[in-house]
Legacy VTK file of the C-alpha trace (Angstrom):
# vtk DataFile Version 3.0
C-alpha trace
ASCII
DATASET POLYDATA
POINTS 298 float
2.043 -25.076 -15.150
-0.542 -26.620 -17.471
-2.000 -30.096 -17.114
-0.880 -32.789 -19.530
-3.491 -34.284 -21.859
-3.179 -37.659 -20.121
-3.869 -36.034 -16.757
-6.939 -34.248 -18.062
-8.201 -37.473 -19.679
-8.148 -39.252 -16.314
-10.073 -36.385 -14.743
-12.603 -36.406 -17.573
-13.267 -40.107 -16.977
-14.041 -39.338 -13.337
-16.306 -36.465 -14.372
-18.111 -38.679 -16.875
-19.279 -40.895 -14.029
-20.764 -37.767 -12.467
-22.440 -36.783 -15.764
-20.083 -33.818 -16.171
-17.993 -32.715 -19.148
-15.062 -30.315 -19.465
-15.870 -27.481 -21.881
-12.857 -25.189 -21.738
-9.932 -23.999 -19.644
-10.704 -20.742 -17.853
-7.248 -20.037 -16.489
-4.101 -21.531 -15.016
-1.698 -20.372 -12.332
1.325 -21.593 -10.430
-0.563 -24.209 -8.458
-4.026 -24.627 -10.019
-5.917 -24.781 -13.295
-9.621 -23.954 -13.537
-11.983 -25.382 -16.148
-15.581 -24.700 -17.068
-17.629 -27.891 -16.934
-21.312 -28.634 -17.627
-23.671 -31.366 -16.487
-26.386 -33.220 -18.415
-28.837 -30.392 -17.662
-26.382 -27.856 -19.119
-25.681 -26.325 -15.701
-22.226 -24.783 -15.464
-19.609 -25.356 -12.774
-15.958 -24.524 -12.178
-13.478 -27.363 -11.769
-10.369 -26.325 -9.845
-7.455 -28.763 -10.113
-4.565 -28.321 -7.675
-1.097 -29.535 -8.529
2.405 -29.291 -7.112
4.207 -26.036 -7.884
7.924 -25.582 -8.659
10.112 -25.540 -5.553
11.239 -21.977 -6.256
7.730 -20.545 -6.808
6.823 -18.017 -4.066
3.212 -19.203 -3.825
0.888 -18.861 -0.865
1.258 -22.581 -0.315
5.065 -22.624 -0.181
5.124 -19.599 2.135
2.726 -21.498 4.411
4.863 -24.659 4.077
1.822 -26.576 2.814
1.956 -29.511 0.437
-0.678 -29.836 -2.278
-2.312 -32.597 -0.224
-2.443 -30.353 2.849
-3.888 -27.437 0.901
-6.512 -29.698 -0.662
-7.574 -31.068 2.725
-7.588 -27.608 4.289
-9.577 -26.065 1.461
-12.239 -28.726 1.090
-12.787 -29.220 4.827
-13.214 -25.506 5.545
-15.204 -24.877 2.382
-17.652 -27.701 3.097
-18.488 -26.166 6.464
-19.369 -22.716 5.081
-20.901 -23.565 1.690
-24.471 -22.786 2.774
-24.346 -18.999 2.381
-25.444 -17.053 -0.724
-22.268 -14.958 -0.647
-19.888 -17.890 -0.385
-18.949 -19.966 -3.423
-20.568 -23.403 -3.055
-18.312 -26.468 -3.006
-20.294 -29.273 -4.670
-17.760 -32.099 -4.710
-14.098 -32.969 -4.233
-12.049 -35.937 -5.396
-8.522 -37.114 -6.231
-7.533 -38.654 -9.584
-3.984 -39.907 -10.230
-2.460 -37.362 -7.863
-4.632 -34.488 -9.095
-6.744 -32.784 -6.446
-10.095 -31.603 -7.800
-12.733 -29.230 -6.414
-16.100 -28.784 -8.136
-17.431 -25.296 -7.430
-20.060 -22.796 -8.459
-19.051 -20.944 -11.612
-19.064 -17.148 -11.400
-19.061 -15.732 -14.907
-18.500 -12.030 -14.278
-14.936 -12.041 -12.992
-13.717 -10.967 -9.574
-14.043 -7.965 -7.310
-10.503 -6.975 -8.333
-11.628 -6.422 -11.915
-14.761 -4.554 -10.874
-12.919 -2.299 -8.420
-9.991 -1.419 -10.686
-11.221 -1.710 -14.259
-14.882 -0.703 -14.262
-16.962 2.221 -13.041
-19.238 -0.004 -10.947
-18.423 1.760 -7.655
-17.688 5.252 -8.951
-19.954 7.702 -7.096
-22.240 4.792 -6.213
-22.685 4.714 -2.454
-25.635 2.309 -2.754
-23.547 -0.252 -4.691
-20.620 0.058 -2.286
-22.973 -0.504 0.637
-24.693 -3.468 -1.070
-21.499 -5.280 -1.997
-19.567 -4.610 1.200
-22.517 -5.682 3.368
-22.593 -8.975 1.434
-18.921 -9.507 2.268
-19.370 -8.662 5.959
-22.280 -11.091 6.208
-20.333 -13.864 4.452
-17.311 -13.447 6.744
-19.613 -13.305 9.763
-21.186 -16.585 8.644
-17.738 -18.193 8.380
-16.769 -16.965 11.846
-20.055 -18.190 13.350
-19.146 -21.685 12.111
-15.601 -21.470 13.459
-13.801 -20.738 10.186
-11.440 -17.812 9.538
-10.589 -17.239 5.867
-7.106 -15.653 6.274
-6.771 -14.723 2.600
-9.553 -12.229 1.958
-8.758 -10.083 -1.073
-10.578 -8.916 -4.229
-9.059 -11.735 -6.306
-10.827 -14.261 -4.048
-14.242 -12.602 -4.312
-16.185 -13.755 -7.349
-19.018 -12.063 -9.235
-22.022 -13.794 -10.797
-24.008 -12.710 -13.827
-26.671 -11.246 -11.529
-23.969 -9.233 -9.674
-23.910 -11.329 -6.532
-20.496 -11.253 -4.846
-19.209 -14.445 -3.212
-16.083 -15.350 -1.258
-14.052 -18.332 -2.448
-10.571 -19.917 -2.243
-10.372 -21.334 1.284
-6.857 -22.723 0.829
-5.499 -20.850 3.870
-8.626 -21.071 6.027
-8.413 -22.318 9.595
-10.704 -23.486 12.362
-8.269 -22.176 14.966
-9.153 -18.845 16.574
-5.447 -18.184 17.175
-2.883 -18.505 14.405
0.902 -18.581 14.152
2.358 -15.576 12.318
3.831 -16.468 8.928
4.391 -15.099 5.432
1.339 -17.010 4.166
-1.361 -14.822 2.661
-1.421 -11.741 0.463
0.798 -9.053 1.933
-1.310 -5.955 1.093
-4.288 -7.457 2.977
-2.507 -9.076 5.934
-3.016 -7.624 9.408
0.220 -6.353 11.007
0.084 -8.901 13.832
0.019 -11.790 11.317
3.526 -10.989 10.030
6.428 -12.916 11.601
8.347 -11.119 14.337
5.641 -8.605 15.281
4.470 -10.461 18.366
5.538 -13.547 20.301
1.885 -14.459 20.822
-0.417 -16.154 18.357
-2.703 -13.735 16.534
-6.510 -13.581 16.411
-7.447 -15.024 13.020
-10.935 -13.458 13.079
-9.593 -9.986 13.817
-7.165 -10.434 10.920
-10.150 -11.077 8.616
-11.713 -7.808 9.798
-8.489 -5.974 8.907
-8.570 -7.476 5.408
-12.146 -6.252 4.959
-10.993 -2.730 5.804
-8.336 -2.858 3.084
-10.906 -4.253 0.644
-13.271 -1.358 1.441
-10.523 1.157 0.627
-9.885 -0.726 -2.610
-13.578 -0.616 -3.539
-13.850 3.116 -2.856
-10.508 4.274 -4.247
-9.518 1.563 -6.708
-6.077 0.938 -5.203
-4.180 -0.051 -2.034
-3.200 2.217 0.878
0.175 0.406 1.224
2.044 -2.671 0.043
2.152 -4.268 3.490
1.261 -3.290 7.066
4.868 -3.383 8.305
7.049 -0.718 9.921
9.294 -0.494 6.861
6.317 0.692 4.781
6.256 4.484 5.156
2.578 4.917 4.286
1.577 2.418 6.981
3.912 3.924 9.585
2.549 7.411 8.937
-1.011 6.081 9.197
-0.206 4.573 12.613
1.002 7.983 13.816
-1.883 9.895 12.262
-4.811 8.125 10.539
-5.690 11.354 8.707
-2.490 10.859 6.713
-4.631 8.606 4.473
-6.125 11.773 3.005
-2.769 12.836 1.608
-2.846 10.058 -0.996
-6.386 8.622 -0.977
-9.621 10.400 -2.004
-11.279 9.969 1.413
-13.296 12.519 3.370
-12.461 13.468 6.960
-15.696 11.763 7.989
-14.361 8.428 6.710
-11.123 8.429 8.706
-12.600 7.455 12.122
-14.045 4.289 10.591
-10.756 3.300 8.980
-8.836 4.083 12.160
-11.040 1.496 13.930
-11.131 -1.231 11.293
-7.386 -0.789 10.642
-6.366 -0.397 14.277
-2.888 -2.001 14.564
-3.948 -3.327 17.978
-6.261 -6.298 17.261
-7.750 -5.995 20.765
-8.987 -2.495 19.905
-10.030 -3.272 16.337
-13.723 -2.979 15.532
-15.800 -6.178 15.542
-17.649 -7.462 12.491
-20.985 -6.472 14.030
-19.624 -3.014 14.788
-18.262 -2.707 11.271
-21.621 -3.617 9.764
-23.391 -0.935 11.803
-20.805 1.753 11.168
-20.571 1.134 7.442
-24.251 2.054 7.050
-23.544 5.482 8.548
-20.215 5.835 6.771
-21.689 5.178 3.326
-24.164 8.012 3.881
-21.228 10.321 4.643
-19.402 9.023 1.584
-22.414 9.866 -0.583
-22.346 13.433 0.725
-18.606 13.691 0.087
-18.938 12.388 -3.484
-21.718 14.873 -4.206
-19.270 17.685 -3.433
-16.561 16.405 -5.799
LINES 1 299
298 0 1 2 3 4 5 6 7 8 9 10 11 12 13 14 15 16 17 18 19 20 21 22 23 24 25 26 27 28 29 30 31 32 33 34 35 36 37 38 39 40 41 42 43 44 45 46 47 48 49 50 51 52 53 54 55 56 57 58 59 60 61 62 63 64 65 66 67 68 69 70 71 72 73 74 75 76 77 78 79 80 81 82 83 84 85 86 87 88 89 90 91 92 93 94 95 96 97 98 99 100 101 102 103 104 105 106 107 108 109 110 111 112 113 114 115 116 117 118 119 120 121 122 123 124 125 126 127 128 129 130 131 132 133 134 135 136 137 138 139 140 141 142 143 144 145 146 147 148 149 150 151 152 153 154 155 156 157 158 159 160 161 162 163 164 165 166 167 168 169 170 171 172 173 174 175 176 177 178 179 180 181 182 183 184 185 186 187 188 189 190 191 192 193 194 195 196 197 198 199 200 201 202 203 204 205 206 207 208 209 210 211 212 213 214 215 216 217 218 219 220 221 222 223 224 225 226 227 228 229 230 231 232 233 234 235 236 237 238 239 240 241 242 243 244 245 246 247 248 249 250 251 252 253 254 255 256 257 258 259 260 261 262 263 264 265 266 267 268 269 270 271 272 273 274 275 276 277 278 279 280 281 282 283 284 285 286 287 288 289 290 291 292 293 294 295 296 297
């Protein structure tokens, strides 16, 4: 869905009062359009405009039963709390114009982690770069958790890259301040923890532990360039085989035997046994050294 010219004109009038000007559209999706804007000092920002999506669109919002107003409030409230970290996209302003919900954010000009993990050679045989980037992500998530915010939609598409190769987490539309969440279909299935799917448990799930799970999937994506499974559900054979024997990962992923113990802890189906963020940060330092040795033998 693209914005109508009249809608954009009303937004531009609001921006003008803030000494900002729309330069170009960067992209549009089912429920948001993003523009590049500049201020009077020629500093660049991203303007994200949320709008209602078609009733039949299987978006994250509709799966979470969230209206555009609810998503806007959720996103800006959570994002404001955590904006003070170098590896989190800064939210500079938020406002509503004629039913359009606007977020003014840092602009990251070098794409997303998804593009860098799947379409470039940035991480190929580069243990130092893997360690640098993944440590940035762990620290950013740890900062969110320390302020009482769980992201709940960590994935490469929501991790943005600046011109100086800083990686930053954005898109807090599903974030929560609750430590326990109700299982739902909201979120991106390949990165969702098994306990966050409906019907797995009668209890609420630990939202922070679910973020740790997502980081584990992201690490596999960084190293290998693709996903271990489509979803962490019993019907997914790759996931079921992993639960029975974590070393099964080696049958379809280029991982060394030394890497499997780490992934068996970060992707433990039991959230009570899953590694903590602090534990993950410590172990990843050792693991990356093992990865470097493994890559040198390839």
